[in-house]
N, C-alpha and C positions, 0 to 999 in steps of 0.2 A: 388644607389637608382634611381628609375625611374624618369626622369626629368618631364615627364607629370604627373605621378601618385602622386608626392609629392606636386603639385600645388593645392591649395584649389579651390573649385567651389564656386563662389560668388552667393549669393541668392538675387535677386532683390525683391523689395516690391511687395506683392501680391502673392508670390510663397510659398507654403507650401510643406514640404517634410516629409514623414513618412516611417519608416521601419517596415514592417510586419513580420509575421512568415516566416521561410525559407529564411530570408534575402532578401525579395522582397521590392524594393524601389518604392514608389509612389510619383510622382511629380504632384501637382495641381497648375494651374495658370490661368490667364485670358482667354487663348485660349483653355484650355482643361486639360485633365488628361492623364498621361502616366505611365505605370508600366514596371519594368524591374527586372528580377531575377538576383541577384548578387551572385557570388561564395561564398560558406559558410565560406571560410577561410579569405576573405577580410572583415575587420572591418570598419563600416561606423560610423563616428562621426559627428553629426549634431549640430551646434550652431545657434544663431540668424541670423548671416549674412553669414555663409559659411558652406560647407560640406567638410570634409577631409576623404580620404580613406587611410587605413593603411594595410600593409601586415605583416603577422606574422614572416616569415623567408625570407632568401635570396635564396630559391629554385628557379630553373628556372621557374617552373610552377607558383609560386606566383609572380615572377617578371613579367611574361607575362600577368597575369590577372590584375595586379595593374594599369598599364596605360590604359588598355582596358576599365575597368569599370569606371575609372575616366572620360575618353572621352565620354562614353555612358551617364553617369549622366550629364555631361556638356551639351551634345546635347539635353538631355531631358529638362533641365532648359531653354536653349535657345529656344527650340521648343514651350514650353507653354507660353513664354513671347513674342517672336518675330515671330516665325514660320519660315518655310523654303520654298524656291521657286525654281523651275527649269523651264527654257524656252527652248522649242525645236523649231527648224526651219525646214520647209519642202522646200528643194531646188530641183527644177525640173519643167519642163513644164507640166502643168496639175495636179500637186500635190495639193490636197485640204484637208482641215480638217474642220469638223463641229461637234458640240456636242449638244446632247439633254440630259440635266441633267448630269449624269455621264456616258453616253454612247457616245463614240467617234467614228465618222464615218470618216475613212481615205481613200482617193483615192491616191494611191502611184504608179500608173503606171501598176498595175496588171490588169488582165481581170475582176476582181470584186473588189468592195469596201471592206475594212476590218472594221468590227464592233468590237471595243475594249471596254470592260467593265472595267471602272476605279473603284477601291474600294471606298466605301462611305466615308472613312476617308479623302480622297483627294478632293480638289476643282479643277475643270478643266475649262479652258476657252480657246476659240479659237478666233483668229483674222486674218482677211484678208484685207490688205490695198492695194490699187492699186499701182503698181510699187514696191511692197515689197513682200517677201516670206511669205506664211501663217505661223502663229506661234501657238504653243500650250503652255499654261501656266499651270503648276501644282503647287498647294500650299498645305502644310500639316504641322502638328506639329511633325510628326514622320519622321525623316531624313532617316532612313533605308528604310521604305516603299516607300517614295518619290523617292529615288534613284533607287530602284528596278523597280518600275513602269515606270520611265523615261527610264531606260535601256531596258525594254521590248518593249516600243514603238519605241525606236531607232533601236532595233534589227529587226523590221519588214522590214526596208529597210535601211541598213547601208550606210553611204556616200561612194561612190566609188572614187578612187584616180585620175581618168582621167578627168571627168567633174565636180566632186564634188556633184553629184546628190544623194539625199537620205535624211534621217531624221538625223539632227545633233543638238547638244546642241548649244545654241546661242553664247556661248563664246568659242566654239571648233574651232581649226584651223586644216584644213584638208591638209595633205601633198599631193601635186599634183605631178603626174608623167608626163613626156613628152609622147606624142603620138608616132605614128610610125615615123621612121626616114624618112627624105625627100628623094625623088628619086635621082638617080645618076646624 
């Protein structure tokens, strides 16, 4: 049995879960509403305080889907109650970030600024403090979308291993390489 799949998902107060046709699960909470289509073979049992997901057989396909959908439902419940957040840091001389609503204006050492349109489901904020690197904060109830957008922004200028310049996650540790060997 899947260790993750057999664990129940606890429902906090204020969260309602419904299963519609075609096994589509809808989670509503104080921060918003999320929907996810679940594989037709996975059975969803909802009680007052928890959600249990069951698989019909021990086939490899069913075992693979069991833990996956349990994790997705758990992330949906956490998203509508607490939300998710990612912080990105711009390391490099002259690197800047500014936002106007959901439009991000990035200066990353290229000949032109990069204008990045953040989806409306995400909240974006930028901060520049003297003596610290500029930061971009992304918040959302959808963990998958948040991670995808953060990865796209990081991909605009990945951190390089020699000086560590680029866009990195705030908790990311960059493995540094030694430069050229010293002269004879």
